[in-house]
N, C-alpha and C positions, 0 to 999 in steps of 0.2 A: 731371263731365267725361266725354265719351264718347271712346273710343279704338278704332280699327279697325286690325287687322294682317292684311295679305293675304300668304298664303304659297303657294308652289307646291311640293307635296310629293307624290312619287310620281305625277307627272303630273296631279295634281288641284289646281285653283286653288280655295282656300277663303279666305273672309274671316271672321275670328272678331271678334265684337263684344264689347267689355269695358265694362260700366258701372262707372265709378269715382266713388265718393262722398266719398272722403277727400282729403287734400291730396297724399298720396304716389302716385307713378305708377311702376310697374315694367314692363319689357318681359317678353314671353313668346314662346315658340315652340310648334309643335304637331307632333306625330308621329302618323302613322296607326296605329291599333290595329285589326288585321285580326280579324274574328270569324267564326264559322261562318255560312256562307251562309243557313242555315236559320234563324238567329236574327236576322240583320239584312241587308238589302240594301245599304244605304248605309254606307259606311265611317264609323267613329267616330274621334274625335281626343281626345287628352289635352292639356291646357294646362300647359306648363312654365314656372314662374317663373324667369327667368334671373338674377334678383337685381340688385343694384347694386355700386358700388365703394365701399360704406359710406355713401352718400348717400341721399336721399329720392326720387330719380327716376333712371330710365334709359330709353332710347329705342333700338329696333333700327332699323337703316337698310337692311341688305342681307343676303343669305344666298347662299352658293355651293352647287354640287352636292355638296359633301361635308358639307353641314349646318352649316358654320361660319358664325356670326352675327357682324356688326360694327354698332356704333352709338356711343352716347355715355352717360355716366353722370355724376352728381354724385360728386365724389371726397370722401367723408367729409363733414365739416362745413366744409371749406375754401372752399366756394362756387366751386371750380374744376370745370369740366367736362373730362373725359378720355375719349378714344376707348378702345373696348374691343373685344376679340375673344373670343367665346364658342365654345370648342371642347372636345369631349370631357368635358362637364359642368363646365368650369372657365371663370370669367370673368377674362380677363387685361387688366390696364391697360397700354395702349400707350405711356403717358407723353405729354409735351406738347412735346418737344424743347426750344427756348429760348423757348417761349411760355408764357402763363398758362392757356390752354385748347386742347383738340383735340376734333375730332369725326370719326369714321370714316363714310364715306358709300358706299363701295363695295368689293367683294372678288371676286377671280376665283377659278377653281378651283384655282390653285397656292397660294392663301393670301396673295397680294399685296393690300395694303389702300391705299386712297386716302381723302383727306378734306381737312380744313382745320385750321390752327393759327392761333390769334389772341390778342391782348391786349385787355384791357378798353377801352382807349383807341384801339383799332384802329391803333396804330402798327405793328402787324404783323398781316397777314391773308394767309396764304400756303397754297397747295396743298402736301400731302405725300403721299409714298409710304411705305409700311411693308413691308419685305421682309426675311426672314431675321433678324428680331430688331432691325433698324435702322430709325429713322424718318429720312427725307430731306426737306428742304425743296426744293421743285421751283423755287422763284423765281417770276418773273413775266416778262411780255413787255415790261417796261420801266417799268410803272406800279407803284402801291403794293399793289395787291391781286390775289390769285388764289384759286381754289378748285377742287378736283378731285372730280368726281361719279362716275366709273366708270373701270374698268380691264379690258381684255379679257385672254384667256389668253395673248396674245403679249406682255403687259406694257405695251401702249400705253394711256396715261392721257388722258382728255378732262376739260374744264371750261370755265372762262372766266378771263381775266386782264385787267387794265387795261394798256393800252399807253402811257397818260399819265395825268395827274392830273385832266384836264378830263372834264365829262360827255360821254357818247357815246364813251368810248374802251374799252368792254368788247369783247373779242374772244374767240370760241370758239378753243380751242387744242387741239392734239394734241401730247402729249409722248411722244417715242419715241427710244430709243438715246441718252439723255441731253440731248436738244435739245427745247425747247419752241418750237412755231411756230404762227403764226395760221393759222385756216382762213377768214379774211375775213368778209364779211358780204353780205347780199342787197343788190341795187341800191336806192338811195334811202334806206337806213337807216344808223344811227349805231352800232348796238350788235348783238352776237351772242354767244350763250352755248350751249355744248354739254352735253347731259345724258345721253346714251347712246352706247355704242359696241358693236359686235358683234365676233365672232372673225374676221370677214373684214376688219375695219378701217373699215367704214361708220359714219359718225358722224351722230347727229341731235341736234337742238336747236331754238332759236328765234332769229330775227333780226328787227330792226326793218326795216320797209319804207319808212317815211315819217318821217324825223327820228328821234325817240326812241320813236315808237309804231307801232301796227298791226303787232305781231310776227306773223310767219309761221313755221310749222314748217319746217324744212329737213332735206334729207338731203345729206351730204357724201360723195361717192364718187369715187375716181380723180381727185382734184384739182379737182373742180367741186362747188359748193354749188347745190343745186336747191331751189327754192320748192315746197313741197308744197301751197300754198293753204290754204283754209279750207272750212268748211262753210256758206258763204253769207254770212258776216259779215266783220269786219275782223281778227280775231285767231285765231291757233292756236299750239300749242306741241307739239313731239314730245318724248317722255320716254324712250323706249326703242326698240330695234331687235333683231329676232331674227336669227339667223345665216341664215335664209331670206330676209331683206329685208322683213319685216313690221314696220311702225312703228306704235307706239301713242302716244296723247297726248290733247290736248283741243283743242276749238275752240268759239268762241262762234257762236251762230246766233240771229239775232233778239234778242241782248242776254243769252242764257244760255249758260253754259259746259257742254259735254257731251262725253263720250269720243268718240274717233274712232279709226278704224283706216284706215291707208293701206297699200295693197298695192303694193310696189314691183316686183313680178313677177308674171307670170301663173300662178296656182296655185289650188288648191282651199282654201277656207278655211270655217270654221263661223262663221256670224254669225247672231245672233237665233234660234238652234237650227234653222237650215236650211242646207243646203250651197248655195253659189252660186259661180260662177267670176268673181272680180273682174276688172276691166280694168287694164292696166298703168297704174301711177301714180294710181289712182282713190282718193279719200279718201271714206270712208263712215261714217256714224254707227252706234254700237252701241247707241243707245237712241233712243226715239221723241222727235222734236223737240218742244219745248214752245213 
């Protein structure tokens, strides 16, 4: 099994490739080891095994500016998955509230954590927030399911929730001040899902534009959901947004999915190792189209 973990440490984005030949899988983090410039020009990294909660596998999902890591691990031999927080060298079990499983998917710089709790039979599948030692069920928009993917430093949580039990009832949501509200959907589509939020409160994700298909990346800002388009094909998806308004995700082009960068504001950015000034709202590929 091959596993890749991408980390942003000290302003450097690095992808660490791990070759796994056994059945066990464990998460790891990396920290920069600074050396004498005469000995090495490029920074070196050490790989740290974060361990598990007693089971045979664990997976890291997010990291904040304080170096705290969240994710999910098998809990001993129980077969149950538990959300965890890794902080100051210790792996903490966050529990499962009233469910059989939990998974942490996002953490902000204040240590607030979001994710999902669920049962094996999916009789329960709800977004949660963990703060100050307490896990809270965020409920839904009226349907059976919800999941939270990200939380900003203001404590605003995003994800998606069902508004009913029928197909086509997924809606991107913003949870703030104790209230979960739908962000709507793009015209022509039935579903929407939010995957990232910045500290300004701008939200990104994907929404169907034709029935249940042709998902397009969207930006939700100041009460309006904006279609970010594609790189020339039918589908795209936005996964995250910076505080400066840069959106990253993926788009199909001629049948292939490739990374994309959409600049929401006019600013200088580095793309393909060259400086260029992108146009407002322009979506550009970060790799050569195949």
